[in-house]
C-alpha positions as CSV (number, residue, x, y, z in Angstrom):
1,M,33.3,62.8,21.1
2,K,34.7,63.3,17.7
3,Y,37.9,62.4,15.6
4,Y,39.7,64.1,12.8
5,I,41.8,62.2,10.2
6,M,44.1,63.7,7.6
7,P,45.2,61.4,4.8
8,F,48.4,62.4,2.7
9,G,49.4,61.0,-0.6
10,C,47.9,58.4,-2.8
11,Q,44.5,56.7,-3.1
12,M,45.7,53.8,-1.1
13,N,46.2,56.1,1.9
14,R,42.7,57.4,1.4
15,S,41.4,53.8,1.4
16,D,43.4,53.1,4.6
17,S,41.8,56.1,6.4
18,E,38.4,54.7,5.6
19,R,39.2,51.5,7.5
20,I,40.6,53.7,10.4
21,Q,37.3,55.5,10.4
22,T,35.5,52.0,10.8
23,V,37.5,51.3,13.9
24,L,36.9,54.7,15.5
25,N,33.1,54.7,14.6
26,G,33.0,51.2,16.1
27,M,34.3,52.7,19.3
28,G,31.5,55.2,19.3
29,Y,33.4,58.2,18.1
30,S,32.1,60.2,15.2
31,E,34.0,62.0,12.3
32,S,34.6,65.6,12.1
33,D,35.9,67.5,8.9
34,D,37.0,70.3,11.2
35,E,40.2,69.6,13.1
36,N,39.5,72.6,15.4
37,H,35.9,71.4,16.5
38,P,35.7,71.5,20.2
39,D,34.4,67.9,20.4
40,V,37.5,66.5,18.6
41,V,39.6,64.2,21.1
42,I,41.6,62.3,18.6
43,K,43.5,63.6,15.7
44,G,45.3,61.2,13.2
45,I,47.4,61.3,10.1
46,V,47.8,58.7,7.3
47,A,51.3,59.5,6.2
48,C,53.0,59.3,2.8
49,S,56.8,59.0,2.3
50,V,56.9,59.0,-1.4
51,R,58.1,62.6,-1.5
52,Q,59.7,64.8,1.2
53,K,57.2,67.6,0.6
54,A,54.4,65.3,2.1
55,I,56.5,64.4,5.2
56,D,57.4,68.0,5.7
57,R,53.6,68.8,5.9
58,V,53.3,66.1,8.5
59,Y,55.9,67.7,10.7
60,G,54.2,71.0,10.3
61,R,50.8,69.7,11.3
62,I,51.9,67.7,14.3
63,R,53.8,70.7,15.7
64,N,50.7,72.8,15.5
65,W,48.6,70.0,17.2
66,N,51.1,69.7,19.9
67,A,51.3,73.4,20.5
68,S,47.5,73.5,20.9
69,K,47.5,70.6,23.5
70,A,48.0,73.0,26.4
71,E,44.6,74.6,25.7
72,K,42.8,71.3,24.9
73,P,44.3,67.8,25.2
74,V,43.8,65.5,22.3
75,L,45.3,62.2,21.5
76,T,47.5,62.2,18.2
77,F,48.3,59.2,16.1
78,I,50.1,58.5,12.8
79,S,50.0,55.5,10.5
80,G,50.5,54.8,6.8
81,C,53.7,54.8,4.9
82,M,56.7,55.7,7.2
83,L,60.3,55.3,6.7
84,P,62.3,54.0,9.7
85,A,64.1,57.4,9.9
86,D,60.9,59.3,10.1
87,R,59.2,56.8,12.3
88,E,61.9,57.3,15.0
89,K,61.1,61.0,14.9
90,F,57.3,60.5,15.0
91,L,57.6,58.3,18.1
92,K,58.6,61.5,19.9
93,M,56.1,63.7,18.4
94,F,52.8,61.6,18.3
95,D,51.0,59.8,20.9
96,L,50.5,56.7,19.0
97,V,52.7,55.4,16.0
98,F,51.6,52.1,14.3
99,P,51.8,50.3,10.9
100,I,48.5,50.3,9.1
101,D,48.4,46.5,9.3
102,Q,48.2,46.9,13.1
103,L,45.0,48.8,12.9
104,P,42.7,46.1,14.5
105,G,44.7,46.7,17.7
106,L,44.0,50.6,17.7
107,P,41.1,50.3,20.3
108,D,43.4,48.8,22.9
109,M,46.2,51.4,22.1
110,I,43.6,54.2,22.6
111,R,42.4,52.6,25.9
112,Q,45.8,52.1,27.2
113,Y,46.6,55.7,26.5
114,G,43.6,56.7,28.8
115,V,41.2,58.3,26.2
116,P,37.5,57.4,27.2
117,S,35.4,55.6,24.5
118,P,31.9,56.9,24.3
119,G,30.6,53.4,23.2
120,S,31.3,49.8,23.6
121,L,33.8,48.3,21.2
122,Q,32.1,46.9,18.0
123,V,35.2,46.1,15.9
124,S,38.0,43.8,17.0
125,Y,39.8,41.2,15.0
126,G,42.9,40.9,17.4
127,A,46.6,41.0,16.4
128,P,48.1,38.0,14.7
129,E,50.3,35.6,16.5
130,S,54.2,36.6,16.6
131,G,57.0,34.5,15.4
132,T,55.4,33.6,12.0
133,P,57.8,33.9,9.1
134,G,58.2,37.3,7.6
135,R,56.0,37.4,4.6
136,E,53.5,35.1,6.2
137,E,53.3,37.3,9.3
138,A,52.8,40.4,6.9
139,R,50.1,38.4,5.1
140,E,48.2,37.6,8.2
141,R,48.4,41.2,9.5
142,I,47.3,42.8,6.3
143,E,44.4,40.2,5.8
144,N,43.2,41.0,9.3
145,F,43.2,44.8,8.2
146,W,41.4,44.0,5.1
147,K,38.6,42.2,7.1
148,L,37.7,45.7,8.3
149,K,34.7,46.9,6.2
150,P,35.7,50.7,5.2
151,S,33.6,53.5,6.1
152,Y,33.3,54.7,2.5
153,S,33.6,58.4,2.0
154,S,31.4,58.4,-1.1
155,K,28.4,56.5,-2.2
156,I,29.5,57.2,-5.9
157,E,33.1,56.3,-5.9
158,A,35.1,53.7,-3.9
159,F,38.6,52.3,-3.5
160,V,39.1,48.5,-3.2
161,P,42.5,47.5,-2.2
162,I,43.5,44.3,-3.9
163,Q,47.3,44.2,-2.8
164,N,49.8,45.7,-0.5
165,G,53.5,46.2,-0.8
166,C,55.9,45.9,-3.8
167,D,58.7,43.6,-4.8
168,K,60.1,45.7,-7.7
169,F,62.5,47.9,-5.6
170,C,62.8,50.9,-8.0
171,T,65.9,52.7,-6.8
172,Y,64.0,56.0,-6.2
173,C,60.9,54.5,-4.3
174,A,60.4,54.0,-0.6
175,V,57.3,51.8,-0.9
176,P,59.0,48.5,-0.3
177,Y,60.5,49.8,2.9
178,T,57.3,51.3,4.1
179,R,54.6,48.8,2.9
180,G,56.8,45.6,2.7
181,R,56.8,42.8,0.1
182,E,53.9,42.1,-2.2
183,V,50.9,40.4,-0.5
184,S,47.7,39.7,-2.5
185,R,44.2,40.0,-1.0
186,P,42.1,36.9,-1.3
187,S,40.1,37.2,-4.7
188,A,36.8,36.1,-3.0
189,D,36.9,39.0,-0.6
190,I,37.8,41.4,-3.4
191,L,34.8,40.2,-5.5
192,Q,32.5,40.3,-2.6
193,E,33.3,43.8,-1.8
194,V,32.9,44.9,-5.4
195,R,29.4,43.0,-5.5
196,S,28.2,44.8,-2.3
197,L,29.3,48.2,-3.7
198,V,27.6,47.7,-7.0
199,E,24.4,46.4,-5.2
200,D,24.6,49.6,-3.0
201,G,24.6,51.8,-6.0
202,C,28.3,52.7,-6.4
203,K,29.2,53.8,-9.8
204,S,33.0,54.0,-10.0
205,I,35.3,51.4,-8.4
206,T,39.1,51.6,-8.3
207,L,41.1,48.5,-7.5
208,L,44.1,49.6,-5.7
209,G,47.8,48.1,-5.3
210,Q,51.3,49.3,-5.4
211,N,51.7,47.1,-8.5
212,V,48.2,45.7,-9.3
213,N,49.2,43.5,-12.3
214,S,51.4,41.4,-10.2
215,Y,48.4,40.4,-8.2
216,G,48.4,36.8,-7.3
217,L,52.1,36.1,-8.1
218,D,52.9,35.8,-4.3
219,K,50.4,33.0,-4.1
220,K,52.3,30.8,-6.6
221,G,49.3,29.7,-8.5
222,E,47.0,29.3,-5.7
223,E,45.2,32.6,-6.4
224,L,43.7,34.2,-9.6
225,S,46.0,36.3,-11.9
226,F,45.2,39.9,-12.4
227,P,43.6,39.3,-15.9
228,E,41.5,36.5,-14.2
229,L,40.6,38.8,-11.5
230,M,39.4,41.5,-13.8
231,R,37.5,39.0,-15.8
232,E,35.5,38.1,-12.7
233,V,34.7,41.7,-12.0
234,G,33.6,42.1,-15.6
235,K,31.2,39.2,-15.0
236,I,29.7,41.0,-12.0
237,G,28.5,43.7,-14.5
238,Q,26.9,40.9,-16.7
239,E,25.2,39.3,-13.8
240,N,23.4,42.3,-12.2
241,G,23.0,44.5,-15.3
242,K,23.9,47.6,-13.2
243,E,26.0,50.4,-14.9
244,F,29.5,50.9,-13.2
245,W,33.0,51.6,-14.2
246,T,36.1,49.8,-12.7
247,Y,39.5,51.1,-12.8
248,F,42.8,49.9,-11.4
249,T,46.0,51.6,-10.4
250,S,48.8,51.3,-10.7
251,P,50.3,48.9,-12.9
252,H,53.9,48.3,-14.0
253,P,54.7,48.2,-17.8
254,R,56.7,45.0,-17.5
255,D,53.7,43.1,-16.2
256,I,51.0,44.4,-18.7
257,N,50.1,41.7,-21.1
258,I,47.7,41.1,-24.0
259,E,45.4,38.9,-21.9
260,L,44.6,41.7,-19.6
261,L,43.9,44.1,-22.5
262,E,41.7,41.6,-24.2
263,V,39.7,41.1,-21.0
264,M,39.3,44.9,-20.8
265,A,38.0,45.0,-24.2
266,E,35.5,42.3,-23.6
267,Y,33.5,43.7,-20.6
268,P,31.9,47.2,-20.7
269,V,32.3,47.7,-17.0
270,L,36.0,47.6,-17.3
271,A,37.0,51.2,-17.9
272,K,39.0,52.0,-21.1
273,W,41.6,54.0,-19.1
274,I,45.1,53.0,-18.3
275,H,47.7,54.6,-16.0
276,L,50.9,53.5,-17.4
277,P,53.9,55.0,-15.5
278,L,56.8,56.1,-17.9
279,Q,59.0,57.8,-15.2
280,S,61.7,58.4,-18.0
281,G,62.0,58.2,-21.8
282,D,65.7,57.2,-21.7
283,D,66.9,53.6,-21.4
284,E,69.9,54.5,-19.2
285,V,67.9,56.3,-16.7
286,L,65.3,53.5,-16.6
287,K,68.1,51.2,-15.9
288,N,69.5,53.3,-13.1
289,M,65.8,53.5,-11.6
290,N,65.7,49.6,-11.7
291,R,62.6,49.8,-13.7
292,N,63.4,46.4,-15.4
293,H,62.1,47.4,-18.9
294,S,63.4,49.2,-21.9
295,M,61.8,51.9,-24.0
296,D,61.3,49.3,-26.7
297,R,59.3,47.2,-24.1
298,Y,57.2,50.3,-23.0
299,R,56.6,51.1,-26.7
300,S,55.4,47.8,-27.4
301,V,52.8,47.9,-24.5
302,V,51.5,51.2,-25.8
303,Q,51.1,49.8,-29.3
304,D,49.2,46.8,-27.7
305,I,46.9,49.2,-25.9
306,R,46.2,51.3,-29.0
307,R,45.5,48.2,-31.1
308,I,43.2,46.3,-28.6
309,L,41.8,49.4,-26.8
310,P,41.6,52.0,-29.4
311,A,39.4,54.4,-27.5
312,A,41.4,54.1,-24.1
313,T,42.9,57.1,-22.5
314,L,46.4,57.0,-21.3
315,F,47.8,58.7,-18.3
316,T,51.3,58.4,-16.8
317,D,53.8,59.3,-14.2
318,I,57.1,61.1,-14.9
319,I,60.1,62.0,-12.7
320,V,62.3,64.8,-13.7
321,G,65.8,65.5,-12.4
322,F,66.5,61.9,-11.3
323,N,70.2,61.4,-10.4
324,G,72.6,61.9,-13.2
325,E,69.7,62.7,-15.7
326,T,71.5,64.8,-18.5
327,A,69.9,67.5,-20.8
328,E,69.9,64.9,-23.6
329,Q,68.2,62.2,-21.5
330,F,65.5,64.7,-20.4
331,E,64.9,65.5,-24.1
332,H,64.2,61.7,-24.6
333,T,61.4,61.9,-22.1
334,A,59.9,64.8,-23.8
335,D,60.2,63.0,-27.2
336,A,58.4,59.9,-25.4
337,M,55.5,62.4,-24.3
338,R,55.1,63.5,-27.8
339,E,55.2,59.8,-29.2
340,F,52.7,58.3,-26.8
341,E,50.3,61.3,-26.7
342,Y,49.2,61.2,-23.0
343,D,45.9,62.4,-22.1
344,M,47.3,63.2,-18.6
345,A,50.8,63.1,-16.9
346,Y,51.6,63.4,-13.3
347,I,55.0,65.0,-13.3
348,A,57.2,65.1,-10.1
349,R,60.6,66.6,-9.4
350,Y,63.0,63.9,-8.1
351,S,63.5,64.0,-4.4
352,P,65.8,61.5,-2.5
353,R,64.0,59.2,0.0
354,P,66.0,57.9,2.9
355,G,66.3,54.1,2.6
356,A,65.8,54.1,-1.1
357,K,68.8,53.1,-3.2
358,S,69.2,56.4,-5.1
359,A,69.5,58.3,-1.9
360,E,73.0,57.0,-1.7
361,W,73.9,58.6,-4.9
362,E,74.7,62.4,-5.5
363,D,71.5,64.4,-6.2
364,D,73.4,66.2,-8.9
365,V,70.5,68.0,-10.7
366,S,70.1,71.4,-9.3
367,H,66.6,72.5,-7.9
368,E,66.5,75.2,-10.5
369,E,67.1,72.7,-13.4
370,K,64.5,70.3,-11.8
371,D,62.0,73.4,-11.7
372,R,62.8,74.1,-15.3
373,R,62.2,70.6,-16.6
374,F,59.0,70.4,-14.4
375,R,57.6,73.5,-16.1
376,R,58.7,72.4,-19.5
377,L,57.1,69.1,-19.4
378,G,53.9,70.7,-17.8
379,A,53.6,73.0,-20.9
380,L,54.3,70.1,-23.2
381,L,51.4,68.2,-21.7
382,Q,49.1,71.1,-22.5
383,E,50.4,71.1,-26.0
384,I,49.8,67.3,-26.5
385,A,46.4,67.0,-24.6
386,A,44.7,70.0,-26.2
387,P,44.3,68.5,-29.7
388,L,43.4,65.2,-28.1
389,N,40.5,66.9,-26.3
390,H,39.6,68.9,-29.3
391,R,38.8,65.6,-31.2
392,R,36.1,65.0,-28.7
393,L,34.3,68.4,-29.6
394,G,30.8,67.5,-30.9
395,T,31.0,64.0,-29.8
396,V,28.5,62.4,-27.2
397,Q,30.3,61.1,-24.2
398,R,29.1,59.0,-21.2
399,V,29.6,61.1,-18.0
400,L,29.4,60.0,-14.5
401,I,28.3,63.2,-12.4
402,T,30.2,63.4,-9.2
403,G,29.5,66.8,-7.9
404,E,29.3,70.6,-8.6
405,D,32.0,73.1,-9.4
406,R,32.5,76.4,-7.7
407,K,30.0,78.1,-9.8
408,G,27.2,75.4,-9.2
409,F,27.5,73.6,-12.4
410,L,27.3,69.8,-12.4
411,S,30.7,68.2,-12.9
412,G,32.1,64.7,-13.4
413,Y,34.2,62.6,-15.8
414,T,34.1,60.3,-18.8
415,Q,35.0,56.6,-18.7
416,G,38.4,57.8,-19.6
417,R,38.6,60.1,-16.7
418,I,38.5,63.3,-18.7
419,P,37.0,65.9,-16.5
420,V,33.7,67.3,-17.7
421,R,31.9,70.4,-16.7
422,L,28.2,70.4,-17.6
423,T,27.7,74.0,-18.5
424,G,25.0,73.5,-21.0
425,T,22.5,72.7,-18.3
426,S,21.5,73.8,-14.9
427,G,21.2,70.1,-13.8
428,E,17.6,69.6,-14.9
429,G,16.9,65.9,-15.3
430,A,20.4,64.9,-14.1
431,L,21.7,64.4,-10.6
432,I,24.9,63.7,-8.7
433,G,25.5,60.1,-8.8
434,D,24.0,59.7,-12.2
435,F,25.4,58.6,-15.6
436,T,24.2,60.8,-18.4
437,D,25.0,61.4,-22.0
438,A,26.7,64.8,-22.7
439,E,27.4,66.4,-26.0
440,I,31.0,68.1,-25.9
441,I,30.4,71.8,-26.6
442,S,34.0,73.1,-25.9
443,T,37.4,71.9,-24.9
444,R,40.4,72.8,-22.8
445,P,43.8,71.1,-22.8
446,L,42.9,68.9,-19.8
447,S,39.2,68.9,-19.5
448,V,36.0,69.5,-21.5
449,E,32.6,71.2,-21.3
450,G,29.3,69.5,-22.2
451,R,25.6,69.7,-22.1
452,V,23.2,66.9,-21.1
453,F,22.2,65.3,-24.4
C-alpha cells in the first residue's frame, strides 16, 4: 500500500513533508510519486497560506480527490500552514486535518479512521500533555515533531529546521497565525543532524526558520544565538574536512548583525549567499507593513555585507501593490533594486490573507496595476542581474552538480546559488552529487554556462 504527499509553498513545508513520510514509512506504507497509482490509499497535502493562489490550488486538488473516491476510496489529510477560516472549510473536505506539530499522533488518527496499516508501528512519540501554558505547549509539541528523523528526498541537499513560528507580525503575513510564536529547536539536535548529514555525504544543507536570525531569543539566554549556532556548524566543517555548503533562510534585516557576517567570513562551509527580504523600498510602506526597520537600516546591512563578504550573492523578496502603495512609492522600490544590485529577486503581487492585519484595509491597488508593477520589476531584475553574471565570464567557479537538464547536460549551482549548466562537457569525470570546478563560458541574466575545468 502506498501514499502520496503534495507539499505547497516554502522549503519549510518540504521539510515537514519529509517527516510525514517518516511516520507513514514507519507504518509500512511506501511513497508514490504518482497520485493516481492504483496502490495509493492515502493522499495528503502540506498547505501554504502565504498566498491565496496556493490555497486555491489546494481546493482544486481536494475536489478532484473527493470526486474520484466513488471509484477508489482513499484517506485524505491536510497539514502545514492553515488559517482558521481555511481550516474550517478543510474540515468538511478532508478526512483528517491536523497541525504539523501533532504529526506524531497521525498513526492513531489513521487507525481510528479505519485505514489498515501494512506493518507494525515503528515511529511514535505520543502527544504532549494538555494544559501546558501556550508557548510551552507549542514548544513541547514542536520538539516532539522535530524528534522525527526526516526521510530526506535527496542525498545531496537537505533542509534542517532550526526554528518554528514568528514573532514579527508583519501586517501582510499569516505565518504567526498559522505557525504560532517563535520556538527554537535545541542546538544540540540541530548540530547532530548536520553532522549526520555530512557524514552521509550530503553536500548542501539549508537551515530553515521563518526568522532564523532570531534563533535562541525565545530561550532567553539558555540557548546559543544564531551567530553562535553558525559558528558551531562552521566547526563541523573543520572537524571532518568534508566539503559541504551551509545556507540559511529566511533572515530579517532588523536582526542581521556584524557578528553573523564575520562568522560567515571565517568558515568556508558557510555559504557566501544571503537572502535578505526587502519587500518595499519605501519607508512609509515598510512602516505600514510593520517591518520595524527603515531603508537606512536596510542600506546599512547591505553595506556591511558588501564590506565583510565582498563575494556574497544577494537575493531578496519584494511585494508589489501593497495596500496604498502609490506610483512614487513603487518607484522607490525600483530604485532600491538598482542600488542593491540583487542577483535574484522573488517578486510577488500583494494578496490579502484573512487574519493578517492588512486584510482589514482596502486592497486599493488594482489587479492590472499589480500585474504592471510585477512585470516591470521582473524586467528590471534581468537588467540588473545580467551584468553581474557577465562579470563571471571566464572565471572558474566551484559548482555542486545536482542533476541533469532536459537536454541531458549536467546542472547545478555555485556557492552563491547561481544556476550553472555544464554544456562544455558530457559529464565525463563529473557525477551528480560531486563538487567540480567549472570555467564560465557564457552567461544569461539569471544563470551561467560552464565547462568542467
